[in-house]
C-alpha positions as CSV (number, residue, x, y, z in Angstrom):
1,M,-28.1,49.7,26.7
2,K,-26.4,48.1,29.4
3,N,-27.7,44.8,28.4
4,K,-27.4,45.5,25.0
5,Y,-23.5,46.1,25.6
6,L,-23.7,42.9,27.3
7,A,-25.0,40.9,24.5
8,D,-22.5,42.7,22.4
9,I,-19.6,41.2,24.1
10,F,-21.0,37.8,24.4
11,Y,-21.5,37.6,20.8
12,T,-18.0,38.5,20.3
13,F,-16.7,36.3,22.8
14,W,-18.4,33.2,20.8
15,L,-17.7,34.4,17.8
16,S,-14.0,34.8,18.3
17,V,-14.2,31.1,19.8
18,F,-15.8,29.7,16.7
19,L,-13.5,31.3,14.5
20,T,-10.4,30.3,16.3
21,T,-11.8,26.5,16.8
22,L,-12.2,26.9,13.0
23,L,-8.9,27.9,12.0
24,M,-7.3,25.5,14.3
25,G,-9.4,22.8,12.5
26,Q,-8.3,24.2,9.1
27,N,-4.9,24.2,10.4
28,V,-4.7,20.4,11.2
29,D,-6.2,19.7,7.9
30,N,-3.4,21.4,6.1
31,Q,-1.1,19.8,8.2
32,I,-2.8,16.3,7.6
33,H,-2.7,17.5,3.7
34,N,0.7,18.0,3.5
35,A,2.1,15.0,5.9
36,L,0.0,12.9,3.2
37,E,1.5,14.4,-0.2
38,K,5.0,14.0,1.4
39,I,4.3,10.4,1.9
40,E,3.1,9.8,-1.7
41,M,6.4,12.0,-2.8
42,G,8.4,9.3,-0.5
43,Q,9.6,12.0,2.0
44,S,8.8,10.2,4.8
45,E,11.5,11.2,6.9
46,E,10.0,14.6,7.0
47,V,7.1,13.4,8.0
48,R,8.6,12.0,11.0
49,K,9.3,15.1,11.9
50,M,6.0,16.8,11.8
51,L,4.5,14.0,13.9
52,P,5.5,15.1,17.2
53,E,2.9,18.3,17.4
54,L,0.0,16.4,15.4
55,V,0.5,13.5,17.9
56,S,0.4,15.8,21.0
57,N,-2.1,17.9,19.6
58,H,-4.6,15.1,18.4
59,Q,-3.5,11.6,19.6
60,N,-7.0,10.3,18.8
61,D,-7.5,11.6,15.5
62,P,-7.8,8.7,12.8
63,A,-5.9,10.9,10.1
64,V,-2.9,11.3,12.5
65,L,-2.9,7.3,13.6
66,Y,-3.4,6.8,9.8
67,I,-0.3,8.9,9.2
68,Q,1.5,7.4,12.1
69,G,0.9,3.9,10.3
70,R,2.2,5.3,7.1
71,V,5.5,6.0,8.1
72,S,6.1,3.3,10.7
73,I,9.2,1.4,9.9
74,D,8.2,-1.2,11.9
75,G,5.5,-3.3,10.1
76,I,4.0,-4.7,13.3
77,E,3.8,-1.3,14.6
78,A,2.3,0.0,11.6
79,V,-0.5,-2.8,11.8
80,K,-1.2,-1.3,15.6
81,F,-2.3,2.3,14.4
82,Y,-4.0,0.9,11.3
83,Q,-5.8,-2.0,13.6
84,S,-6.6,1.3,16.3
85,I,-8.6,3.0,13.3
86,V,-10.7,-0.2,12.1
87,D,-11.6,-1.0,16.0
88,N,-12.5,2.8,17.1
89,F,-13.1,4.9,14.1
90,P,-15.0,2.5,12.2
91,A,-17.0,5.1,10.2
92,S,-14.2,7.6,9.4
93,E,-12.8,8.2,6.1
94,W,-9.8,6.5,7.0
95,A,-10.8,3.0,8.1
96,D,-11.0,1.5,4.7
97,D,-7.2,2.6,3.8
98,A,-6.3,1.0,6.8
99,L,-8.1,-2.0,6.5
100,Y,-6.3,-2.5,3.1
101,H,-3.1,-1.8,4.6
102,I,-3.6,-4.5,7.2
103,Y,-4.4,-6.7,4.6
104,Q,-1.2,-5.6,2.4
105,Y,1.3,-6.4,5.6
106,Y,-0.3,-10.0,5.8
107,Y,0.1,-10.7,2.1
108,S,3.6,-9.5,2.0
109,L,4.6,-11.7,5.0
110,G,3.0,-14.5,2.8
111,L,0.3,-14.8,5.3
112,Y,-2.3,-15.0,2.4
113,R,-5.0,-16.8,4.9
114,T,-4.9,-14.1,7.0
115,A,-4.7,-11.6,4.5
116,D,-7.4,-12.9,2.6
117,L,-9.9,-12.8,5.6
118,K,-8.9,-9.2,5.8
119,Y,-9.8,-8.7,2.3
120,Q,-13.0,-10.0,2.5
121,Q,-13.5,-8.1,5.5
122,L,-12.8,-4.8,3.5
123,G,-15.4,-6.0,1.0
124,K,-18.1,-6.6,3.5
125,E,-17.9,-3.5,5.5
126,Y,-16.6,-1.0,3.1
127,P,-18.2,-2.1,-0.2
128,A,-17.5,1.2,-2.1
129,S,-14.0,1.1,-1.2
130,P,-11.5,2.1,-4.2
131,Y,-9.2,-0.8,-2.9
132,L,-11.8,-3.3,-3.4
133,S,-10.9,-5.1,-7.0
134,V,-12.6,-4.5,-9.9
135,K,-16.2,-5.6,-10.4
136,G,-16.2,-9.2,-11.1
137,E,-12.5,-9.9,-10.6
138,Q,-12.0,-12.4,-8.2
139,H,-9.5,-11.9,-5.3
140,L,-6.7,-14.8,-5.4
141,P,-3.6,-14.8,-3.5
142,P,-0.8,-17.1,-4.8
143,Q,-0.1,-20.1,-2.9
144,E,3.2,-20.1,-1.2
145,D,5.9,-22.2,-3.0
146,K,3.7,-23.1,-6.0
147,P,5.8,-24.4,-8.8
148,V,6.2,-21.7,-11.7
149,K,5.9,-23.2,-15.1
150,L,8.5,-21.0,-17.5
151,P,7.1,-20.0,-20.7
152,E,8.7,-21.7,-23.8
153,K,10.9,-20.0,-25.7
154,E,9.9,-19.9,-29.3
155,I,12.1,-22.8,-31.3
156,V,11.7,-23.0,-35.4
157,T,13.7,-24.5,-37.9
158,Q,15.9,-23.2,-40.3
159,D,13.7,-24.3,-42.8
160,S,11.0,-21.4,-41.8
161,Q,14.0,-19.1,-41.8
162,K,12.8,-17.8,-38.5
163,V,15.3,-17.6,-35.6
164,E,14.8,-18.2,-31.3
165,K,13.5,-15.1,-30.1
166,P,14.2,-15.0,-26.3
167,A,12.2,-12.5,-24.4
168,A,14.0,-9.0,-24.0
169,P,15.2,-8.1,-20.6
170,P,14.6,-5.1,-19.0
171,T,16.3,-2.0,-20.2
172,T,16.3,0.0,-16.6
173,V,17.6,-1.1,-13.1
174,P,14.3,-0.7,-10.9
175,S,14.9,2.7,-8.9
176,K,13.5,2.8,-5.3
177,E,10.6,4.3,-5.7
178,P,8.3,4.0,-2.6
179,Y,5.9,1.5,-4.1
180,T,6.4,-1.7,-6.3
181,V,4.0,-5.1,-6.9
182,Q,4.7,-8.2,-5.1
183,A,4.1,-11.4,-7.0
184,G,4.9,-13.9,-4.6
185,A,6.3,-14.9,-1.4
186,Y,8.6,-18.0,-1.3
187,S,10.1,-19.9,1.7
188,T,12.7,-21.1,-0.6
189,L,15.0,-19.2,-2.8
190,A,14.5,-21.5,-5.9
191,N,11.1,-20.9,-6.0
192,A,11.3,-17.2,-6.0
193,D,14.2,-17.3,-8.3
194,K,11.9,-19.3,-10.7
195,Q,9.0,-16.6,-10.5
196,K,11.6,-14.0,-11.2
197,K,13.2,-15.8,-14.6
198,F,9.3,-15.9,-15.3
199,L,8.6,-12.7,-15.1
200,Y,12.1,-11.2,-16.2
201,Q,11.7,-13.5,-19.5
202,L,8.7,-11.1,-20.1
203,G,10.6,-8.2,-20.1
204,Y,9.8,-6.8,-16.4
205,S,12.4,-5.4,-13.8
206,V,12.2,-7.8,-10.9
207,E,14.1,-8.0,-8.0
208,I,13.7,-10.8,-4.8
209,T,13.8,-9.3,-1.3
210,N,14.4,-11.6,2.0
211,K,12.4,-10.8,4.9
212,I,12.7,-12.8,8.2
213,R,9.4,-14.2,9.5
214,N,8.9,-16.3,12.7
215,G,13.1,-17.0,12.6
216,Q,12.5,-18.3,9.1
217,N,13.6,-16.7,5.8
218,L,10.9,-15.3,3.3
219,Y,11.9,-14.7,-0.2
220,L,9.4,-11.8,-1.5
221,V,9.2,-11.2,-5.5
222,W,8.8,-7.5,-6.2
223,V,8.2,-6.3,-9.7
224,G,9.0,-2.7,-10.9
225,S,9.2,0.6,-8.8
226,F,6.3,3.3,-8.7
227,S,5.8,6.7,-7.4
228,T,2.3,6.4,-6.9
229,I,0.0,3.8,-5.8
230,E,-2.3,3.9,-9.1
231,A,0.8,3.6,-11.4
232,A,1.2,0.4,-9.4
233,Q,-2.1,-0.8,-9.7
234,E,-1.7,-0.8,-13.5
235,M,0.9,-3.4,-12.8
236,V,-1.5,-5.3,-10.7
237,R,-4.1,-5.3,-13.5
238,E,-1.7,-6.0,-16.5
239,L,-0.1,-8.9,-14.7
240,R,-3.6,-10.4,-14.2
241,K,-5.0,-9.8,-17.6
242,K,-1.8,-10.7,-19.5
243,Y,-0.8,-14.0,-17.4
244,N,-3.2,-14.5,-15.0
245,Q,-0.5,-13.6,-12.2
246,S,-2.3,-12.7,-8.8
247,S,-0.1,-9.7,-7.1
248,M,-0.6,-6.6,-5.1
249,V,0.8,-3.2,-4.4
250,V,3.2,-3.0,-1.2
251,E,5.1,-0.6,0.1
252,R,9.0,-0.8,0.5
253,Y,9.3,-0.5,4.5
């Protein structure tokens, strides 16, 4: 009887430990899921308030590192979190996401050669990643300061009873959703403005954002404003298919 009593205590103890660990794991998963949902909804500030507890309890969890990268205001700091995932947790479900965000960062700065190397790494190490281009579609980052040829307006004569038909301008001002599509990065405002006019005349909402890189001005051409990555990716596909324009989804930091 004594042995059976001790066995029951031993069983109850380890069952309690197992259930506690399981519940803690589920709680962390729920917190991570909740944080990611808030990020996608543009509520990064709320997620920053959740970070101290998550980081304290799970500092080396790749999911927490990924969340830290997503809500970092400083792009360099964000890349450090992402690179830590790629280097230390290459088999985690967050590794290809992290590598794609590193690619995004270098692309957004106009460092296309470095960005393309990261993109190639993504394709080599994570061939099943949903972040890769559609099969058969070549990845071609634009060249900095590449001249942009503006589309010609339709000019017709009075004899044909037609009139000049300029493209319709955007009907709405871009809202500040968390995602946009970058259609170029230029060292001169003049070239950025050419690209802006080109896309504007096609009917898109376009803006130029100025950033500083190594003490030099960099002018980024952003198209549209989107609440989800999926919606922004549709714009990327549209620009490539209709106008052979290379672009990518970026986050507004």
